[in-house]
C-alpha positions as a printed NumPy array, in Angstrom:
array([[-10.107,  -9.058,   8.357],
       [ -6.826,  -7.481,   9.243],
       [ -4.066,  -8.299,  11.69 ],
       [ -2.922,  -5.941,  14.404],
       [ -0.159,  -7.295,  16.638],
       [ -1.271, -10.876,  15.971],
       [ -4.873, -10.036,  16.842],
       [ -7.397, -10.666,  14.094],
       [-10.16 ,  -8.068,  13.996],
       [-13.189,  -7.952,  11.656],
       [-12.69 ,  -5.72 ,   8.647],
       [-15.859,  -3.766,   9.396],
       [-14.086,  -2.304,  12.452],
       [-11.435,  -0.548,  10.357],
       [-11.437,   3.23 ,  10.83 ],
       [-11.318,   5.544,   7.803],
       [ -7.779,   6.754,   7.121],
       [ -6.157,   3.525,   8.329],
       [ -3.248,   2.462,   6.107],
       [ -3.09 ,  -1.224,   5.256],
       [ -0.807,  -3.542,   3.36 ],
       [ -1.393,  -7.011,   2.032],
       [  0.987,  -9.56 ,   0.483],
       [  0.768,  -9.642,  -3.285],
       [  2.706, -12.886,  -3.661],
       [  5.726, -11.541,  -5.508],
       [  8.953, -11.929,  -3.503],
       [  7.401, -10.619,  -0.299],
       [  6.143,  -7.413,  -1.899],
       [  3.162,  -5.824,  -0.149],
       [  0.315,  -3.844,  -1.691],
       [ -0.606,  -0.645,   0.212],
       [ -3.949,   1.084,   0.603],
       [ -5.956,   3.413,   2.845],
       [ -9.446,   2.787,   4.209],
       [-11.839,   5.382,   2.816],
       [-15.331,   6.48 ,   3.737],
       [-18.308,   4.298,   2.934],
       [-18.837,   0.594,   2.452],
       [-19.332,  -1.805,  -0.408],
       [-22.513,  -3.846,  -0.887],
       [-21.264,  -6.427,   1.648],
       [-20.724,  -3.79 ,   4.342],
       [-16.937,  -3.847,   4.045],
       [-15.003,  -0.578,   3.839],
       [-13.837,   0.993,   0.615],
       [-10.072,   1.264,   0.113],
       [ -7.966,   3.793,  -1.808],
       [ -5.081,   2.132,  -3.657],
       [ -3.057,   2.13 ,  -6.834],
       [ -1.785,  -0.974,  -8.559],
       [  0.285,  -1.804, -11.617],
       [ -1.457,  -1.077, -14.926],
       [ -4.148,   0.915, -13.123],
       [ -4.727,   4.272, -11.446],
       [ -5.249,   5.531,  -7.912],
       [ -8.878,   4.807,  -7.124],
       [-11.236,   3.586,  -4.437],
       [-12.452,  -0.024,  -4.599],
       [-13.989,  -2.643,  -2.352],
       [-11.902,  -4.073,   0.467],
       [-12.095,  -7.494,  -1.205],
       [-10.672,  -6.157,  -4.461],
       [ -7.849,  -4.499,  -2.531],
       [ -7.039,  -7.448,  -0.262],
       [ -7.725, -10.352,  -2.592],
       [ -9.339, -12.039,   0.407],
       [ -6.077, -12.048,   2.381],
       [ -5.486, -10.804,   5.911],
       [ -3.989,  -7.293,   5.921],
       [ -1.42 ,  -5.682,   8.195],
       [ -2.118,  -2.297,   9.702],
       [  0.633,   0.154,   8.798],
       [ -0.779,   3.32 ,  10.355],
       [ -3.922,   4.462,  12.181],
       [ -4.978,   8.121,  12.282],
       [ -5.029,   9.646,  15.749],
       [ -8.26 ,  11.538,  15.124],
       [-10.98 ,  12.275,  12.564],
       [ -9.221,  15.365,  11.264],
       [ -6.073,  13.383,  10.493],
       [ -8.133,  10.718,   8.698],
       [ -9.957,  13.352,   6.652],
       [ -6.675,  14.943,   5.6  ],
       [ -5.193,  11.648,   4.378],
       [ -8.332,  10.675,   2.465],
       [ -8.656,  14.159,   0.946],
       [ -5.054,  14.001,  -0.251],
       [ -5.735,  10.659,  -1.924],
       [ -8.923,  12.014,  -3.509],
       [ -6.91 ,  14.912,  -4.93 ],
       [ -4.782,  12.394,  -6.843],
       [ -7.651,  10.136,  -7.985],
       [ -6.946,   8.78 , -11.455],
       [ -3.177,   9.221, -11.179],
       [ -1.523,   6.368, -13.092],
       [  0.552,   3.843, -11.16 ],
       [  4.273,   4.236, -11.828],
       [  6.981,   2.064, -10.285],
       [  9.39 ,   4.873,  -9.402],
       [  7.043,   7.863,  -9.094],
       [  3.623,   6.677,  -7.88 ],
       [  3.561,   3.073,  -6.751],
       [  1.065,   2.018,  -4.086],
       [  3.453,   2.525,  -1.16 ],
       [  4.589,   5.939,  -2.411],
       [  1.029,   7.204,  -2.806],
       [  0.005,   6.085,   0.693],
       [  3.148,   7.446,   2.336],
       [  2.747,  10.754,   0.518],
       [ -0.835,  11.048,   1.787],
       [  0.256,  10.32 ,   5.373],
       [  3.84 ,  11.587,   5.662],
       [  4.063,  14.076,   2.767],
       [  6.972,  11.994,   1.399],
       [  6.499,   9.774,  -1.653],
       [  8.968,   7.082,  -0.642],
       [  8.997,   3.332,  -1.072],
       [ 11.147,   1.153,   1.16 ],
       [ 10.216,  -1.82 ,  -1.008],
       [ 11.559,  -0.075,  -4.127],
       [ 14.766,   0.949,  -2.331],
       [ 15.292,  -2.619,  -1.106],
       [ 14.652,  -3.976,  -4.61 ],
       [ 17.185,  -1.563,  -6.104],
       [ 19.821,  -2.583,  -3.541],
       [ 19.116,  -6.259,  -4.176],
       [ 19.496,  -5.735,  -7.935],
       [ 22.825,  -3.917,  -7.422],
       [ 24.044,  -6.744,  -5.181],
       [ 23.11 ,  -9.356,  -7.781],
       [ 24.899,  -7.449, -10.532],
       [ 27.973,  -7.117,  -8.306],
       [ 28.026, -10.849,  -7.568],
       [ 27.7  , -11.662, -11.27 ],
       [ 30.491,  -9.209, -12.118],
       [ 32.794, -10.709,  -9.496],
       [ 31.993, -14.247, -10.657],
       [ 32.614, -13.285, -14.311],
       [ 35.962, -11.654, -13.502],
       [ 37.071, -14.779, -11.643],
       [ 36.795, -16.84 , -14.842]])
């Protein structure tokens, strides 16, 4: 299942090319993926995603979501747009996950927007800088 504006819709109604994200339990970080073509043995869609210590690949929806409700990030406007996004992901199949070069959000955004960016990574970097600054200020006050 996935959530769309507070509406819960069965996972088997997801359209190919739809970008999803699901909480991964670490400080509000979300795992990103894109619905592919085909279904697993339970009739649920396959999902393209990349996760730490792994590569970009297509897996079952359950493996991607961990059984959690997903948010919809983006829905293709037409079949051609969906095909383009999925083809771009296929072209990178097997690419190793990398925090600053190919994390799950970057790979999905690149496939959709042609920009490998990660707002989560940028936020994490700013938070780390803020923490270091607070520690530095506290240490200089001693």
